C-alpha positions as CSV (number, residue, x, y, z in Angstrom):
1,Q,0.1,0.1,0.3
2,L,1.0,3.6,-0.7
3,Q,-0.4,6.5,0.7
4,L,0.7,9.8,-0.5
5,V,-0.1,13.7,1.0
6,E,0.2,16.6,-1.4
7,S,0.7,20.2,0.2
8,G,2.0,23.3,-0.9
9,G,-1.0,25.0,-3.1
10,G,-2.5,28.4,-3.2
11,L,-3.6,31.3,-4.0
12,V,-0.8,33.1,-6.0
13,Q,-1.0,35.3,-9.0
14,A,-0.4,34.9,-12.6
15,G,4.0,34.4,-13.3
16,G,4.3,33.7,-9.6
17,S,5.7,30.1,-8.3
18,L,4.5,27.4,-6.4
19,R,6.5,24.4,-5.2
20,L,3.4,21.1,-3.9
21,S,5.2,18.1,-2.0
22,C,3.7,14.9,-1.8
23,T,5.0,13.1,0.8
24,P,4.3,9.5,0.7
25,S,3.5,6.7,3.5
26,G,4.6,3.0,3.8
27,R,8.5,1.9,2.2
28,A,6.5,0.8,-0.7
29,F,7.4,5.2,-2.4
30,S,11.4,4.2,-3.7
31,S,9.2,0.8,-6.0
32,H,6.9,3.2,-7.3
33,I,7.0,5.9,-10.7
34,T,5.1,8.5,-9.5
35,A,2.8,11.2,-11.3
36,W,1.7,14.7,-11.0
37,F,-1.4,15.0,-12.6
38,R,-4.3,18.0,-12.7
39,Q,-8.1,18.5,-12.9
40,A,-9.8,22.3,-13.2
41,P,-13.5,22.7,-13.0
42,G,-15.1,20.2,-15.8
43,K,-12.3,19.4,-17.4
44,E,-10.1,15.7,-17.1
45,R,-7.9,15.0,-15.1
46,E,-4.4,15.8,-17.1
47,F,-1.0,14.7,-16.5
48,V,1.8,16.9,-15.8
49,T,4.8,15.0,-15.4
50,S,6.3,11.2,-14.1
51,I,9.8,10.4,-12.5
52,G,11.4,6.6,-12.1
53,K,12.1,5.4,-9.3
54,S,15.5,6.4,-8.7
55,G,14.7,9.7,-10.1
56,T,16.5,9.4,-13.5
57,T,13.5,9.8,-16.0
58,R,11.4,12.7,-16.5
59,Y,7.7,13.0,-18.5
60,Y,6.5,16.3,-19.1
61,A,3.5,17.2,-20.8
62,D,4.2,19.7,-22.7
63,L,1.6,22.5,-20.5
64,A,4.2,21.7,-18.3
65,K,7.9,21.7,-20.9
66,A,10.0,24.8,-19.8
67,R,7.9,26.4,-16.6
68,F,7.6,22.7,-14.3
69,T,10.3,20.9,-12.5
70,S,10.0,17.5,-10.8
71,D,12.1,15.7,-8.4
72,R,11.7,13.3,-5.4
73,D,14.2,11.8,-3.0
74,N,13.5,8.0,-1.3
75,A,16.1,9.0,1.1
76,K,13.8,12.1,2.2
77,N,10.9,11.0,1.1
78,T,10.1,13.1,-1.2
79,Y,8.8,13.8,-4.5
80,I,8.0,18.2,-6.0
81,L,7.1,19.6,-8.0
82,E,7.9,23.1,-9.1
83,M,6.1,25.2,-11.4
84,N,6.8,28.2,-12.6
85,S,5.6,31.6,-14.8
86,L,2.5,30.0,-13.6
87,K,-0.9,31.6,-15.6
88,P,-4.6,31.2,-15.1
89,E,-5.0,28.9,-17.0
90,D,-2.6,26.4,-14.0
91,T,-5.7,27.0,-12.0
92,A,-6.6,23.5,-11.1
93,V,-6.3,20.6,-8.2
94,Y,-3.3,19.2,-8.4
95,Y,-2.4,15.4,-7.5
96,C,0.2,13.5,-6.6
97,A,0.1,9.1,-8.3
98,G,1.4,6.6,-7.6
99,G,1.9,3.4,-10.4
100,K,4.2,0.7,-11.7
101,G,5.0,2.1,-14.7
102,H,5.2,5.5,-16.6
103,S,2.1,7.4,-18.0
104,M,0.4,9.6,-19.2
105,D,-3.7,7.6,-18.5
106,A,-4.3,8.4,-14.8
107,S,-6.6,4.4,-15.0
108,D,-2.4,3.1,-14.9
109,Y,-1.9,4.7,-11.4
110,A,-3.1,2.5,-8.6
111,Y,-2.6,5.3,-6.0
112,W,-3.9,8.8,-5.8
113,G,-3.3,11.0,-3.3
114,Q,-6.3,14.0,-2.1
115,G,-5.2,17.1,-4.7
116,T,-4.2,20.1,-3.1
117,Q,-5.7,23.0,-4.9
118,V,-3.5,25.8,-7.3
119,T,-4.8,29.1,-8.0
120,V,-3.6,31.5,-10.5
121,S,-5.1,35.0,-10.3
122,S,-4.7,37.5,-13.6
């Protein structure tokens, strides 16, 4: 079992930055691929980025390239999403997810956090 808890969301002005954290519980963290997804009101959950078990392999959706960076520290049990140059269209609930392989499909991830709200004002 892998339990995930997100934190770090909030209200920020356009052009600003936020740092989201995902804190897992249990020893299973290092054996799972982890990812960030987001879901805006009335829209489907969409892939943002995923990172491999050792942190050396990362995939980013086009929406995240050049603005977002993810990293993980298995020793500290932490998975981070740094978001820069935020835009109003980045407003969404951001979810941390855990799974066995890299995928842009939310249904491929078995473990989910409760989400953290990010609101970007114009």
